[in-house]
C-alpha atoms as a printed R data frame, in Angstrom:
    type eleno elety resid chain resno       x       y       z
1   ATOM     1    CA   MET     A     1 -42.430 -37.893   5.305
2   ATOM     2    CA   ALA     A     2 -42.441 -35.144   2.853
3   ATOM     3    CA   GLY     A     3 -45.634 -33.403   2.196
4   ATOM     4    CA   ARG     A     4 -47.215 -34.918   5.410
5   ATOM     5    CA   HIS     A     5 -48.705 -32.600   7.836
6   ATOM     6    CA   ARG     A     6 -48.362 -33.157  11.476
7   ATOM     7    CA   ARG     A     7 -50.463 -32.385  14.573
8   ATOM     8    CA   SER     A     8 -48.844 -30.343  17.415
9   ATOM     9    CA   PRO     A     9 -48.192 -30.338  20.351
10  ATOM    10    CA   ALA     A    10 -46.746 -33.717  20.894
11  ATOM    11    CA   PRO     A    11 -48.717 -36.241  23.102
12  ATOM    12    CA   GLY     A    12 -47.959 -35.430  26.879
13  ATOM    13    CA   ALA     A    13 -46.774 -31.946  26.051
14  ATOM    14    CA   THR     A    14 -47.895 -29.117  28.326
15  ATOM    15    CA   ARG     A    15 -49.724 -25.883  27.115
16  ATOM    16    CA   PRO     A    16 -49.200 -22.508  28.954
17  ATOM    17    CA   ILE     A    17 -51.792 -21.780  31.637
18  ATOM    18    CA   THR     A    18 -53.561 -18.941  30.020
19  ATOM    19    CA   ARG     A    19 -55.827 -18.160  33.055
20  ATOM    20    CA   THR     A    20 -52.877 -17.611  35.395
21  ATOM    21    CA   VAL     A    21 -51.234 -15.339  32.825
22  ATOM    22    CA   ALA     A    22 -54.234 -13.283  32.291
23  ATOM    23    CA   ARG     A    23 -54.941 -12.825  36.142
24  ATOM    24    CA   THR     A    24 -51.270 -11.873  36.724
25  ATOM    25    CA   ALA     A    25 -51.611  -9.112  33.872
26  ATOM    26    CA   LEU     A    26 -54.460  -7.554  35.682
27  ATOM    27    CA   ALA     A    27 -52.495  -6.468  38.705
28  ATOM    28    CA   PRO     A    28 -52.024  -2.806  37.683
29  ATOM    29    CA   LEU     A    29 -55.884  -2.442  37.354
30  ATOM    30    CA   GLY     A    30 -56.604  -2.614  40.911
31  ATOM    31    CA   VAL     A    31 -58.242  -5.032  43.324
32  ATOM    32    CA   ALA     A    32 -61.935  -4.326  42.313
33  ATOM    33    CA   SER     A    33 -61.404  -4.345  38.419
34  ATOM    34    CA   ALA     A    34 -59.097  -7.376  38.865
35  ATOM    35    CA   ALA     A    35 -61.675  -9.270  40.834
36  ATOM    36    CA   ALA     A    36 -64.476  -8.502  38.415
37  ATOM    37    CA   LEU     A    37 -62.407  -9.511  35.369
38  ATOM    38    CA   ALA     A    38 -61.177 -12.594  36.946
39  ATOM    39    CA   ALA     A    39 -64.572 -13.854  37.894
40  ATOM    40    CA   ALA     A    40 -65.678 -13.299  34.071
41  ATOM    41    CA   PRO     A    41 -65.146 -16.508  31.907
42  ATOM    42    CA   LEU     A    42 -62.040 -16.323  30.012
43  ATOM    43    CA   ALA     A    43 -61.963 -17.094  26.163
44  ATOM    44    CA   ALA     A    44 -60.945 -20.399  25.082
45  ATOM    45    CA   ALA     A    45 -57.207 -20.820  24.651
46  ATOM    46    CA   ALA     A    46 -57.668 -21.373  20.971
47  ATOM    47    CA   PRO     A    47 -58.681 -18.220  18.983
48  ATOM    48    CA   ALA     A    48 -61.915 -18.368  17.110
49  ATOM    49    CA   GLN     A    49 -61.592 -19.726  13.454
50  ATOM    50    CA   PRO     A    50 -62.601 -17.539  10.563
51  ATOM    51    CA   ALA     A    51 -65.981 -17.855   8.782
52  ATOM    52    CA   GLY     A    52 -64.592 -19.854   5.933
53  ATOM    53    CA   ALA     A    53 -62.589 -22.286   8.377
54  ATOM    54    CA   PRO     A    54 -62.807 -25.970   8.192
55  ATOM    55    CA   PRO     A    55 -65.871 -27.324  10.214
56  ATOM    56    CA   CYS     A    56 -64.394 -30.617  11.235
57  ATOM    57    CA   GLU     A    57 -62.744 -31.962  14.493
58  ATOM    58    CA   ASP     A    58 -58.965 -31.237  15.328
59  ATOM    59    CA   THR     A    59 -58.311 -34.856  14.500
60  ATOM    60    CA   ALA     A    60 -58.995 -34.576  10.717
61  ATOM    61    CA   ASP     A    61 -56.207 -34.670   8.124
62  ATOM    62    CA   VAL     A    62 -58.803 -33.710   5.484
63  ATOM    63    CA   CYS     A    63 -61.987 -32.067   5.946
64  ATOM    64    CA   VAL     A    64 -64.855 -31.968   3.471
65  ATOM    65    CA   ASP     A    65 -67.899 -29.751   3.739
66  ATOM    66    CA   LEU     A    66 -70.416 -31.043   1.151
67  ATOM    67    CA   SER     A    67 -72.836 -27.976   1.718
68  ATOM    68    CA   ARG     A    68 -70.122 -25.613   0.723
69  ATOM    69    CA   GLY     A    69 -68.452 -27.787  -1.927
70  ATOM    70    CA   THR     A    70 -65.198 -27.346  -0.383
71  ATOM    71    CA   ALA     A    71 -62.439 -29.441   1.211
72  ATOM    72    CA   TRP     A    72 -59.257 -28.636   3.037
73  ATOM    73    CA   LEU     A    73 -56.141 -30.265   4.258
74  ATOM    74    CA   THR     A    74 -55.932 -29.624   7.899
75  ATOM    75    CA   ASP     A    75 -53.649 -29.764  10.879
76  ATOM    76    CA   ASP     A    76 -54.993 -29.517  14.563
77  ATOM    77    CA   GLY     A    77 -58.302 -28.332  12.820
78  ATOM    78    CA   ARG     A    78 -56.738 -25.499  10.846
79  ATOM    79    CA   ALA     A    79 -56.503 -25.252   7.214
80  ATOM    80    CA   THR     A    80 -52.889 -25.878   5.914
81  ATOM    81    CA   GLY     A    81 -53.736 -24.241   2.592
82  ATOM    82    CA   ASP     A    82 -56.590 -22.766   0.649
83  ATOM    83    CA   PRO     A    83 -59.936 -24.374   0.402
84  ATOM    84    CA   MET     A    84 -60.318 -26.618  -2.577
85  ATOM    85    CA   PRO     A    85 -63.723 -26.817  -4.599
86  ATOM    86    CA   ILE     A    86 -65.104 -30.329  -4.937
87  ATOM    87    CA   THR     A    87 -67.844 -32.098  -6.621
88  ATOM    88    CA   SER     A    88 -69.467 -34.918  -4.592
89  ATOM    89    CA   GLY     A    89 -72.081 -37.380  -5.242
90  ATOM    90    CA   SER     A    90 -75.649 -37.030  -6.655
91  ATOM    91    CA   PRO     A    91 -78.804 -37.449  -4.450
92  ATOM    92    CA   ASP     A    92 -79.069 -40.800  -5.991
93  ATOM    93    CA   ASP     A    93 -75.579 -41.818  -5.130
94  ATOM    94    CA   PRO     A    94 -74.417 -39.477  -2.338
95  ATOM    95    CA   THR     A    95 -71.037 -39.108  -0.778
96  ATOM    96    CA   PRO     A    96 -71.334 -40.434   2.842
97  ATOM    97    CA   THR     A    97 -70.783 -38.154   5.776
98  ATOM    98    CA   GLY     A    98 -68.806 -39.287   8.908
99  ATOM    99    CA   THR     A    99 -65.301 -40.119   9.822
100 ATOM   100    CA   PHE     A   100 -63.248 -42.375   7.662
101 ATOM   101    CA   THR     A   101 -59.783 -43.505   7.487
102 ATOM   102    CA   VAL     A   102 -57.580 -43.288   4.244
103 ATOM   103    CA   GLN     A   103 -57.129 -47.081   3.040
104 ATOM   104    CA   ARG     A   104 -55.060 -46.801  -0.042
105 ATOM   105    CA   LYS     A   105 -53.617 -44.647  -2.825
106 ATOM   106    CA   GLU     A   106 -53.354 -45.202  -6.407
107 ATOM   107    CA   ARG     A   107 -51.867 -42.800  -8.695
108 ATOM   108    CA   TYR     A   108 -53.327 -44.167 -11.982
109 ATOM   109    CA   HIS     A   109 -56.485 -45.687 -10.881
110 ATOM   110    CA   VAL     A   110 -59.326 -46.753 -13.605
111 ATOM   111    CA   SER     A   111 -62.893 -47.437 -12.228
112 ATOM   112    CA   LYS     A   112 -63.755 -51.050 -13.514
113 ATOM   113    CA   GLU     A   113 -67.486 -50.361 -12.078
114 ATOM   114    CA   PHE     A   114 -67.973 -47.021 -14.038
115 ATOM   115    CA   ASP     A   115 -66.811 -47.679 -17.757
116 ATOM   116    CA   ASP     A   116 -63.116 -47.553 -17.067
117 ATOM   117    CA   ALA     A   117 -63.378 -43.919 -15.906
118 ATOM   118    CA   SER     A   118 -59.874 -42.585 -15.137
119 ATOM   119    CA   MET     A   119 -59.525 -41.507 -11.556
120 ATOM   120    CA   PRO     A   120 -56.196 -40.036 -11.342
121 ATOM   121    CA   TYR     A   121 -54.522 -39.427  -7.860
122 ATOM   122    CA   SER     A   122 -56.948 -41.701  -6.116
123 ATOM   123    CA   VAL     A   123 -57.083 -41.592  -2.174
124 ATOM   124    CA   PHE     A   124 -59.704 -44.354  -1.135
125 ATOM   125    CA   PHE     A   125 -61.458 -43.619   2.124
126 ATOM   126    CA   ASP     A   126 -64.244 -46.310   2.434
127 ATOM   127    CA   ASP     A   127 -65.087 -50.007   1.785
128 ATOM   128    CA   GLU     A   128 -67.347 -48.878  -1.158
129 ATOM   129    CA   GLY     A   129 -64.534 -47.641  -3.460
130 ATOM   130    CA   ARG     A   130 -65.128 -43.911  -2.795
131 ATOM   131    CA   ALA     A   131 -62.053 -41.798  -3.031
132 ATOM   132    CA   PHE     A   132 -60.783 -38.378  -3.509
133 ATOM   133    CA   HIS     A   133 -59.383 -37.934  -7.081
134 ATOM   134    CA   SER     A   134 -58.880 -35.634  -9.877
135 ATOM   135    CA   GLY     A   135 -61.759 -35.275 -12.545
136 ATOM   136    CA   ASN     A   136 -64.490 -33.267 -14.266
137 ATOM   137    CA   ARG     A   137 -66.168 -31.233 -11.523
138 ATOM   138    CA   ALA     A   138 -69.056 -30.211 -13.934
139 ATOM   139    CA   SER     A   139 -71.302 -33.191 -12.978
140 ATOM   140    CA   ASN     A   140 -71.776 -35.180  -9.761
141 ATOM   141    CA   SER     A   141 -69.847 -38.109  -8.956
142 ATOM   142    CA   HIS     A   142 -71.000 -41.581  -7.779
143 ATOM   143    CA   GLY     A   143 -70.167 -40.639  -4.222
144 ATOM   144    CA   CYS     A   144 -66.411 -39.756  -4.748
145 ATOM   145    CA   VAL     A   145 -64.834 -36.441  -3.910
146 ATOM   146    CA   ARG     A   146 -63.644 -35.025  -7.227
147 ATOM   147    CA   LEU     A   147 -60.952 -32.269  -7.316
148 ATOM   148    CA   ASP     A   148 -59.135 -30.268  -9.778
149 ATOM   149    CA   LYS     A   149 -55.949 -31.731 -10.892
150 ATOM   150    CA   ASP     A   150 -53.529 -29.640  -8.755
151 ATOM   151    CA   ASP     A   151 -55.730 -30.016  -5.587
152 ATOM   152    CA   ALA     A   152 -55.878 -33.803  -6.313
153 ATOM   153    CA   LYS     A   153 -52.063 -33.913  -6.493
154 ATOM   154    CA   ALA     A   154 -51.945 -32.019  -3.210
155 ATOM   155    CA   VAL     A   155 -54.397 -34.442  -1.318
156 ATOM   156    CA   PHE     A   156 -52.315 -37.418  -2.907
157 ATOM   157    CA   ALA     A   157 -49.207 -36.302  -1.600
158 ATOM   158    CA   ALA     A   158 -50.421 -35.158   1.785
159 ATOM   159    CA   LEU     A   159 -52.459 -38.238   2.864
160 ATOM   160    CA   GLU     A   160 -51.333 -41.584   3.779
161 ATOM   161    CA   PRO     A   161 -53.065 -44.861   4.824
162 ATOM   162    CA   GLY     A   162 -54.434 -44.473   8.407
163 ATOM   163    CA   ASP     A   163 -55.209 -40.687   8.105
164 ATOM   164    CA   GLU     A   164 -58.376 -39.406   9.089
165 ATOM   165    CA   VAL     A   165 -60.989 -38.204   6.668
166 ATOM   166    CA   GLN     A   166 -64.074 -36.186   7.872
167 ATOM   167    CA   ILE     A   167 -66.883 -35.328   5.655
168 ATOM   168    CA   VAL     A   168 -69.786 -33.074   6.854
169 ATOM   169    CA   ARG     A   169 -72.957 -31.544   5.384
């Protein structure tokens, strides 16, 4: 599907054995140095993420950090593009945190609950009608995740029903 990101590696694929490669590379250092370094814990296979990296699990297709007011499209826990500024719910009507599943998409949705408010590029992720959508980010939403128009288009194009949404604070 065009615009849809994929996780890698494929299920069942093997990864290189970092520990064996690291120990083999130590041979020229001498027995004592190699033994000391081999006994030290090795770094994780995945490099550390930069400070502005998405804080969600690797399974998320989109990650929202409410405390930073930012969202990312992700693949294997890494952002596939720049962070997107968002507006979320108010203290009286907050955006929920947790893991959700994209339920449906509507390009031209109009809210019947909130005075026929236009919600272009809606990607619904919970049973309460909350969605990612384009809209004015100058004020809080009623629990939705509002994005600038170009970002809402990108989220709409990238996500499909069944994709994972993670929202953290």
